[in-house]
PDB file as gemmi writes it, atoms N, CA and C in Angstrom:
CRYST1    1.000    1.000    1.000  90.00  90.00  90.00 P 1                      
ATOM      1  N   MET A   1      98.249  96.666 213.392  1.00  0.00           N  
ATOM      2  CA  MET A   1      98.763  97.118 212.089  1.00  0.00           C  
ATOM      3  C   MET A   1      98.486  96.041 211.070  1.00  0.00           C  
ATOM      4  N   GLN A   2      97.979  96.430 209.934  1.00  0.00           N  
ATOM      5  CA  GLN A   2      97.638  95.473 208.890  1.00  0.00           C  
ATOM      6  C   GLN A   2      98.872  95.105 208.084  1.00  0.00           C  
ATOM      7  N   GLN A   3      99.044  93.800 207.844  1.00  0.00           N  
ATOM      8  CA  GLN A   3     100.158  93.277 207.046  1.00  0.00           C  
ATOM      9  C   GLN A   3      99.943  93.584 205.597  1.00  0.00           C  
ATOM     10  N   PRO A   4     100.999  93.962 204.827  1.00  0.00           N  
ATOM     11  CA  PRO A   4     100.819  94.174 203.384  1.00  0.00           C  
ATOM     12  C   PRO A   4     100.443  92.853 202.709  1.00  0.00           C  
ATOM     13  N   LYS A   5      99.615  92.979 201.682  1.00  0.00           N  
ATOM     14  CA  LYS A   5      99.169  91.787 200.968  1.00  0.00           C  
ATOM     15  C   LYS A   5     100.337  91.342 200.073  1.00  0.00           C  
ATOM     16  N   PRO A   6     100.698  90.049 200.092  1.00  0.00           N  
ATOM     17  CA  PRO A   6     101.822  89.579 199.255  1.00  0.00           C  
ATOM     18  C   PRO A   6     101.456  89.654 197.792  1.00  0.00           C  
ATOM     19  N   LEU A   7     102.432  90.009 196.975  1.00  0.00           N  
ATOM     20  CA  LEU A   7     102.239  90.057 195.545  1.00  0.00           C  
ATOM     21  C   LEU A   7     102.243  88.651 194.966  1.00  0.00           C  
ATOM     22  N   ASN A   8     101.342  88.420 194.041  1.00  0.00           N  
ATOM     23  CA  ASN A   8     101.286  87.136 193.368  1.00  0.00           C  
ATOM     24  C   ASN A   8     101.982  87.252 192.005  1.00  0.00           C  
ATOM     25  N   ILE A   9     103.346  87.223 192.116  1.00  0.00           N  
ATOM     26  CA  ILE A   9     104.205  87.371 190.955  1.00  0.00           C  
ATOM     27  C   ILE A   9     105.090  86.164 190.839  1.00  0.00           C  
ATOM     28  N   SER A  10     105.218  85.648 189.611  1.00  0.00           N  
ATOM     29  CA  SER A  10     106.107  84.495 189.399  1.00  0.00           C  
ATOM     30  C   SER A  10     107.559  84.912 189.570  1.00  0.00           C  
ATOM     31  N   ILE A  11     108.384  84.060 190.137  1.00  0.00           N  
ATOM     32  CA  ILE A  11     109.765  84.356 190.410  1.00  0.00           C  
ATOM     33  C   ILE A  11     110.533  84.622 189.101  1.00  0.00           C  
ATOM     34  N   ASP A  12     110.091  84.034 187.988  1.00  0.00           N  
ATOM     35  CA  ASP A  12     110.799  84.291 186.729  1.00  0.00           C  
ATOM     36  C   ASP A  12     110.536  85.643 186.157  1.00  0.00           C  
ATOM     37  N   LYS A  13     109.666  86.412 186.771  1.00  0.00           N  
ATOM     38  CA  LYS A  13     109.389  87.804 186.345  1.00  0.00           C  
ATOM     39  C   LYS A  13     110.174  88.817 187.230  1.00  0.00           C  
ATOM     40  N   THR A  14     111.071  88.337 188.041  1.00  0.00           N  
ATOM     41  CA  THR A  14     111.860  89.176 188.928  1.00  0.00           C  
ATOM     42  C   THR A  14     113.323  89.134 188.558  1.00  0.00           C  
ATOM     43  N   THR A  15     114.094  90.034 189.092  1.00  0.00           N  
ATOM     44  CA  THR A  15     115.536  90.029 188.928  1.00  0.00           C  
ATOM     45  C   THR A  15     116.192  89.988 190.289  1.00  0.00           C  
ATOM     46  N   PRO A  16     117.316  89.293 190.408  1.00  0.00           N  
ATOM     47  CA  PRO A  16     118.002  89.207 191.727  1.00  0.00           C  
ATOM     48  C   PRO A  16     118.654  90.564 192.131  1.00  0.00           C  
ATOM     49  N   VAL A  17     118.718  90.758 193.413  1.00  0.00           N  
ATOM     50  CA  VAL A  17     119.463  91.888 193.962  1.00  0.00           C  
ATOM     51  C   VAL A  17     120.735  91.276 194.630  1.00  0.00           C  
ATOM     52  N   VAL A  18     121.863  91.766 194.262  1.00  0.00           N  
ATOM     53  CA  VAL A  18     123.117  91.279 194.813  1.00  0.00           C  
ATOM     54  C   VAL A  18     123.921  92.427 195.374  1.00  0.00           C  
ATOM     55  N   CYS A  19     124.843  92.122 196.216  1.00  0.00           N  
ATOM     56  CA  CYS A  19     125.733  93.134 196.792  1.00  0.00           C  
ATOM     57  C   CYS A  19     126.563  93.764 195.714  1.00  0.00           C  
ATOM     58  N   VAL A  20     126.671  95.090 195.735  1.00  0.00           N  
ATOM     59  CA  VAL A  20     127.427  95.793 194.724  1.00  0.00           C  
ATOM     60  C   VAL A  20     128.948  95.611 194.920  1.00  0.00           C  
ATOM     61  N   ASP A  21     129.346  95.217 196.121  1.00  0.00           N  
ATOM     62  CA  ASP A  21     130.795  95.054 196.399  1.00  0.00           C  
ATOM     63  C   ASP A  21     131.273  93.626 196.121  1.00  0.00           C  
ATOM     64  N   CYS A  22     130.437  92.605 196.506  1.00  0.00           N  
ATOM     65  CA  CYS A  22     130.949  91.235 196.390  1.00  0.00           C  
ATOM     66  C   CYS A  22     130.050  90.283 195.640  1.00  0.00           C  
ATOM     67  N   SER A  23     128.891  90.762 195.144  1.00  0.00           N  
ATOM     68  CA  SER A  23     127.943  89.992 194.357  1.00  0.00           C  
ATOM     69  C   SER A  23     127.195  88.912 195.156  1.00  0.00           C  
ATOM     70  N   ASN A  24     127.274  88.961 196.445  1.00  0.00           N  
ATOM     71  CA  ASN A  24     126.523  88.028 197.329  1.00  0.00           C  
ATOM     72  C   ASN A  24     125.017  88.298 197.216  1.00  0.00           C  
ATOM     73  N   PRO A  25     124.199  87.271 197.096  1.00  0.00           N  
ATOM     74  CA  PRO A  25     122.770  87.539 196.957  1.00  0.00           C  
ATOM     75  C   PRO A  25     121.959  87.512 198.253  1.00  0.00           C  
ATOM     76  N   THR A  26     122.627  87.408 199.408  1.00  0.00           N  
ATOM     77  CA  THR A  26     121.820  87.393 200.683  1.00  0.00           C  
ATOM     78  C   THR A  26     122.126  88.627 201.525  1.00  0.00           C  
ATOM     79  N   PHE A  27     121.115  89.063 202.224  1.00  0.00           N  
ATOM     80  CA  PHE A  27     121.160  90.270 203.029  1.00  0.00           C  
ATOM     81  C   PHE A  27     120.534  90.017 204.367  1.00  0.00           C  
ATOM     82  N   MET A  28     120.891  90.823 205.344  1.00  0.00           N  
ATOM     83  CA  MET A  28     120.214  90.789 206.655  1.00  0.00           C  
ATOM     84  C   MET A  28     119.778  92.185 207.020  1.00  0.00           C  
ATOM     85  N   GLU A  29     118.726  92.309 207.832  1.00  0.00           N  
ATOM     86  CA  GLU A  29     118.233  93.583 208.229  1.00  0.00           C  
ATOM     87  C   GLU A  29     119.086  94.122 209.422  1.00  0.00           C  
ATOM     88  N   ALA A  30     119.315  95.449 209.356  1.00  0.00           N  
ATOM     89  CA  ALA A  30     120.013  96.139 210.408  1.00  0.00           C  
ATOM     90  C   ALA A  30     119.359  97.478 210.605  1.00  0.00           C  
ATOM     91  N   LEU A  31     119.778  98.196 211.614  1.00  0.00           N  
ATOM     92  CA  LEU A  31     119.236  99.554 211.897  1.00  0.00           C  
ATOM     93  C   LEU A  31     120.285 100.588 211.830  1.00  0.00           C  
ATOM     94  N   MET A  32     120.017 101.694 211.180  1.00  0.00           N  
ATOM     95  CA  MET A  32     120.823 102.905 211.261  1.00  0.00           C  
ATOM     96  C   MET A  32     120.000 103.816 212.194  1.00  0.00           C  
ATOM     97  N   LEU A  33     120.764 104.550 213.039  1.00  0.00           N  
ATOM     98  CA  LEU A  33     120.101 105.479 213.960  1.00  0.00           C  
ATOM     99  C   LEU A  33     120.395 106.918 213.523  1.00  0.00           C  
ATOM    100  N   ARG A  34     119.381 107.716 213.613  1.00  0.00           N  
ATOM    101  CA  ARG A  34     119.510 109.179 213.309  1.00  0.00           C  
ATOM    102  C   ARG A  34     119.081 109.969 214.521  1.00  0.00           C  
ATOM    103  N   LYS A  35     119.841 110.975 214.887  1.00  0.00           N  
ATOM    104  CA  LYS A  35     119.490 111.779 216.040  1.00  0.00           C  
ATOM    105  C   LYS A  35     118.523 112.914 215.611  1.00  0.00           C  
ATOM    106  N   VAL A  36     117.512 113.144 216.454  1.00  0.00           N  
ATOM    107  CA  VAL A  36     116.547 114.209 216.213  1.00  0.00           C  
ATOM    108  C   VAL A  36     116.690 115.207 217.356  1.00  0.00           C  
ATOM    109  N   SER A  37     116.876 116.449 216.982  1.00  0.00           N  
ATOM    110  CA  SER A  37     117.077 117.469 217.975  1.00  0.00           C  
ATOM    111  C   SER A  37     115.850 117.617 218.919  1.00  0.00           C  
ATOM    112  N   LYS A  38     116.079 117.883 220.180  1.00  0.00           N  
ATOM    113  CA  LYS A  38     115.013 118.125 221.123  1.00  0.00           C  
ATOM    114  C   LYS A  38     114.162 119.334 220.734  1.00  0.00           C  
ATOM    115  N   PHE A  39     114.738 120.260 219.970  1.00  0.00           N  
ATOM    116  CA  PHE A  39     113.989 121.436 219.517  1.00  0.00           C  
ATOM    117  C   PHE A  39     112.974 121.048 218.430  1.00  0.00           C  
ATOM    118  N   ILE A  40     113.256 119.987 217.685  1.00  0.00           N  
ATOM    119  CA  ILE A  40     112.281 119.525 216.680  1.00  0.00           C  
ATOM    120  C   ILE A  40     111.213 118.638 217.335  1.00  0.00           C  
ATOM    121  N   THR A  41     111.617 117.775 218.288  1.00  0.00           N  
ATOM    122  CA  THR A  41     110.673 116.874 218.951  1.00  0.00           C  
ATOM    123  C   THR A  41     109.835 117.560 220.001  1.00  0.00           C  
ATOM    124  N   GLY A  42     110.354 118.648 220.560  1.00  0.00           N  
ATOM    125  CA  GLY A  42     109.645 119.327 221.659  1.00  0.00           C  
ATOM    126  C   GLY A  42     109.865 118.630 223.003  1.00  0.00           C  
ATOM    127  N   GLN A  43     110.770 117.669 223.040  1.00  0.00           N  
ATOM    128  CA  GLN A  43     111.043 116.940 224.283  1.00  0.00           C  
ATOM    129  C   GLN A  43     112.218 117.596 225.003  1.00  0.00           C  
ATOM    130  N   SER A  44     112.529 117.099 226.197  1.00  0.00           N  
ATOM    131  CA  SER A  44     113.622 117.715 226.977  1.00  0.00           C  
ATOM    132  C   SER A  44     115.006 117.169 226.555  1.00  0.00           C  
ATOM    133  N   GLN A  45     115.019 116.083 225.783  1.00  0.00           N  
ATOM    134  CA  GLN A  45     116.268 115.496 225.286  1.00  0.00           C  
ATOM    135  C   GLN A  45     116.201 115.195 223.769  1.00  0.00           C  
ATOM    136  N   ASP A  46     117.340 115.105 223.185  1.00  0.00           N  
ATOM    137  CA  ASP A  46     117.385 114.627 221.778  1.00  0.00           C  
ATOM    138  C   ASP A  46     116.826 113.221 221.720  1.00  0.00           C  
ATOM    139  N   ALA A  47     116.294 112.825 220.598  1.00  0.00           N  
ATOM    140  CA  ALA A  47     115.724 111.535 220.403  1.00  0.00           C  
ATOM    141  C   ALA A  47     116.475 110.785 219.289  1.00  0.00           C  
ATOM    142  N   LEU A  48     116.333 109.470 219.263  1.00  0.00           N  
ATOM    143  CA  LEU A  48     116.893 108.648 218.152  1.00  0.00           C  
ATOM    144  C   LEU A  48     115.753 108.049 217.395  1.00  0.00           C  
ATOM    145  N   THR A  49     115.916 108.008 216.078  1.00  0.00           N  
ATOM    146  CA  THR A  49     114.931 107.362 215.249  1.00  0.00           C  
ATOM    147  C   THR A  49     115.602 106.263 214.422  1.00  0.00           C  
ATOM    148  N   PRO A  50     115.051 105.060 214.419  1.00  0.00           N  
ATOM    149  CA  PRO A  50     115.680 103.950 213.708  1.00  0.00           C  
ATOM    150  C   PRO A  50     115.256 103.911 212.231  1.00  0.00           C  
ATOM    151  N   ILE A  51     116.197 103.507 211.396  1.00  0.00           N  
ATOM    152  CA  ILE A  51     115.914 103.368 209.962  1.00  0.00           C  
ATOM    153  C   ILE A  51     116.393 101.986 209.536  1.00  0.00           C  
ATOM    154  N   SER A  52     115.501 101.168 209.039  1.00  0.00           N  
ATOM    155  CA  SER A  52     115.833  99.801 208.593  1.00  0.00           C  
ATOM    156  C   SER A  52     116.678  99.828 207.340  1.00  0.00           C  
ATOM    157  N   VAL A  53     117.776  99.090 207.315  1.00  0.00           N  
ATOM    158  CA  VAL A  53     118.581  98.965 206.104  1.00  0.00           C  
ATOM    159  C   VAL A  53     118.925  97.476 205.942  1.00  0.00           C  
ATOM    160  N   PHE A  54     119.472  97.119 204.802  1.00  0.00           N  
ATOM    161  CA  PHE A  54     119.846  95.741 204.533  1.00  0.00           C  
ATOM    162  C   PHE A  54     121.346  95.707 204.305  1.00  0.00           C  
ATOM    163  N   LEU A  55     122.035  94.813 205.048  1.00  0.00           N  
ATOM    164  CA  LEU A  55     123.476  94.611 204.930  1.00  0.00           C  
ATOM    165  C   LEU A  55     123.760  93.289 204.224  1.00  0.00           C  
ATOM    166  N   CYS A  56     124.795  93.311 203.431  1.00  0.00           N  
ATOM    167  CA  CYS A  56     125.252  92.061 202.778  1.00  0.00           C  
ATOM    168  C   CYS A  56     125.733  91.104 203.916  1.00  0.00           C  
ATOM    169  N   THR A  57     125.323  89.847 203.807  1.00  0.00           N  
ATOM    170  CA  THR A  57     125.717  88.877 204.864  1.00  0.00           C  
ATOM    171  C   THR A  57     127.194  88.453 204.709  1.00  0.00           C  
ATOM    172  N   GLU A  58     127.830  88.750 203.587  1.00  0.00           N  
ATOM    173  CA  GLU A  58     129.225  88.380 203.386  1.00  0.00           C  
ATOM    174  C   GLU A  58     130.183  89.523 203.777  1.00  0.00           C  
ATOM    175  N   CYS A  59     129.967  90.735 203.268  1.00  0.00           N  
ATOM    176  CA  CYS A  59     130.922  91.835 203.497  1.00  0.00           C  
ATOM    177  C   CYS A  59     130.371  92.980 204.304  1.00  0.00           C  
ATOM    178  N   GLY A  60     129.068  92.978 204.577  1.00  0.00           N  
ATOM    179  CA  GLY A  60     128.490  94.032 205.375  1.00  0.00           C  
ATOM    180  C   GLY A  60     128.143  95.340 204.641  1.00  0.00           C  
ATOM    181  N   ALA A  61     128.385  95.338 203.339  1.00  0.00           N  
ATOM    182  CA  ALA A  61     128.065  96.573 202.565  1.00  0.00           C  
ATOM    183  C   ALA A  61     126.551  96.798 202.457  1.00  0.00           C  
ATOM    184  N   VAL A  62     126.206  98.066 202.309  1.00  0.00           N  
ATOM    185  CA  VAL A  62     124.784  98.462 202.131  1.00  0.00           C  
ATOM    186  C   VAL A  62     124.682  98.992 200.669  1.00  0.00           C  
ATOM    187  N   ASN A  63     123.831  98.319 199.852  1.00  0.00           N  
ATOM    188  CA  ASN A  63     123.590  98.802 198.498  1.00  0.00           C  
ATOM    189  C   ASN A  63     122.773 100.095 198.577  1.00  0.00           C  
ATOM    190  N   LYS A  64     123.228 101.091 197.921  1.00  0.00           N  
ATOM    191  CA  LYS A  64     122.568 102.413 197.929  1.00  0.00           C  
ATOM    192  C   LYS A  64     121.111 102.267 197.413  1.00  0.00           C  
ATOM    193  N   GLU A  65     120.900 101.346 196.467  1.00  0.00           N  
ATOM    194  CA  GLU A  65     119.522 101.190 195.908  1.00  0.00           C  
ATOM    195  C   GLU A  65     118.576 100.698 196.936  1.00  0.00           C  
ATOM    196  N   LEU A  66     119.040 100.105 198.026  1.00  0.00           N  
ATOM    197  CA  LEU A  66     118.166  99.591 199.072  1.00  0.00           C  
ATOM    198  C   LEU A  66     117.885 100.562 200.204  1.00  0.00           C  
ATOM    199  N   LEU A  67     118.486 101.761 200.123  1.00  0.00           N  
ATOM    200  CA  LEU A  67     118.265 102.782 201.170  1.00  0.00           C  
ATOM    201  C   LEU A  67     117.011 103.561 200.919  1.00  0.00           C  
ATOM    202  N   PRO A  68     116.345 104.001 201.989  1.00  0.00           N  
ATOM    203  CA  PRO A  68     115.162 104.875 201.789  1.00  0.00           C  
ATOM    204  C   PRO A  68     115.659 106.172 201.059  1.00  0.00           C  
ATOM    205  N   PRO A  69     114.850 106.732 200.124  1.00  0.00           N  
ATOM    206  CA  PRO A  69     115.238 107.866 199.321  1.00  0.00           C  
ATOM    207  C   PRO A  69     115.783 109.073 200.146  1.00  0.00           C  
ATOM    208  N   GLU A  70     115.135 109.360 201.262  1.00  0.00           N  
ATOM    209  CA  GLU A  70     115.570 110.514 202.085  1.00  0.00           C  
ATOM    210  C   GLU A  70     116.990 110.304 202.631  1.00  0.00           C  
ATOM    211  N   LEU A  71     117.260 109.056 203.113  1.00  0.00           N  
ATOM    212  CA  LEU A  71     118.603 108.758 203.622  1.00  0.00           C  
ATOM    213  C   LEU A  71     119.610 108.755 202.483  1.00  0.00           C  
ATOM    214  N   LEU A  72     119.291 108.242 201.333  1.00  0.00           N  
ATOM    215  CA  LEU A  72     120.178 108.244 200.189  1.00  0.00           C  
ATOM    216  C   LEU A  72     120.538 109.673 199.782  1.00  0.00           C  
ATOM    217  N   ASN A  73     119.554 110.547 199.763  1.00  0.00           N  
ATOM    218  CA  ASN A  73     119.810 111.923 199.415  1.00  0.00           C  
ATOM    219  C   ASN A  73     120.770 112.594 200.438  1.00  0.00           C  
ATOM    220  N   GLN A  74     120.567 112.315 201.714  1.00  0.00           N  
ATOM    221  CA  GLN A  74     121.442 112.868 202.740  1.00  0.00           C  
ATOM    222  C   GLN A  74     122.853 112.358 202.618  1.00  0.00           C  
ATOM    223  N   LEU A  75     122.984 111.082 202.407  1.00  0.00           N  
ATOM    224  CA  LEU A  75     124.350 110.491 202.279  1.00  0.00           C  
ATOM    225  C   LEU A  75     125.030 110.984 201.061  1.00  0.00           C  
ATOM    226  N   THR A  76     124.342 111.177 199.984  1.00  0.00           N  
ATOM    227  CA  THR A  76     124.918 111.735 198.758  1.00  0.00           C  
ATOM    228  C   THR A  76     125.431 113.158 198.974  1.00  0.00           C  
ATOM    229  N   LYS A  77     124.640 113.927 199.691  1.00  0.00           N  
ATOM    230  CA  LYS A  77     125.088 115.297 200.003  1.00  0.00           C  
ATOM    231  C   LYS A  77     126.330 115.313 200.880  1.00  0.00           C  
ATOM    232  N   GLU A  78     126.397 114.396 201.849  1.00  0.00           N  
ATOM    233  CA  GLU A  78     127.551 114.283 202.735  1.00  0.00           C  
ATOM    234  C   GLU A  78     128.771 113.865 201.984  1.00  0.00           C  
ATOM    235  N   GLU A  79     128.622 112.929 201.004  1.00  0.00           N  
ATOM    236  CA  GLU A  79     129.761 112.463 200.216  1.00  0.00           C  
ATOM    237  C   GLU A  79     130.295 113.600 199.281  1.00  0.00           C  
ATOM    238  N   ASP A  80     129.343 114.434 198.843  1.00  0.00           N  
ATOM    239  CA  ASP A  80     129.724 115.559 197.995  1.00  0.00           C  
ATOM    240  C   ASP A  80     130.287 116.746 198.742  1.00  0.00           C  
ATOM    241  N   GLY A  81     130.304 116.653 200.072  1.00  0.00           N  
ATOM    242  CA  GLY A  81     130.882 117.703 200.905  1.00  0.00           C  
ATOM    243  C   GLY A  81     129.953 118.836 201.150  1.00  0.00           C  
ATOM    244  N   GLU A  82     128.678 118.700 201.021  1.00  0.00           N  
ATOM    245  CA  GLU A  82     127.717 119.771 201.222  1.00  0.00           C  
ATOM    246  C   GLU A  82     127.373 119.897 202.709  1.00  0.00           C  
TER     247      GLU A  82                                                      
END                                                                             
């Protein structure tokens, strides 16, 4: 697999990302797991698919802006009671 080419951008042209709950500027990578029905995968058992997310290293919160759009849409629907 080919590595993405790093962007050549000056740090002063960027803005920091901080935790929305505690303003901490550091994050660590974690995985959320989603179950996929065996009827969708065509396998004999349900499967799990990992989704990378970033957790605040201080409080463990996940900034919604850092979630993949598909997961954010699903979580928003669940919060709205749909």
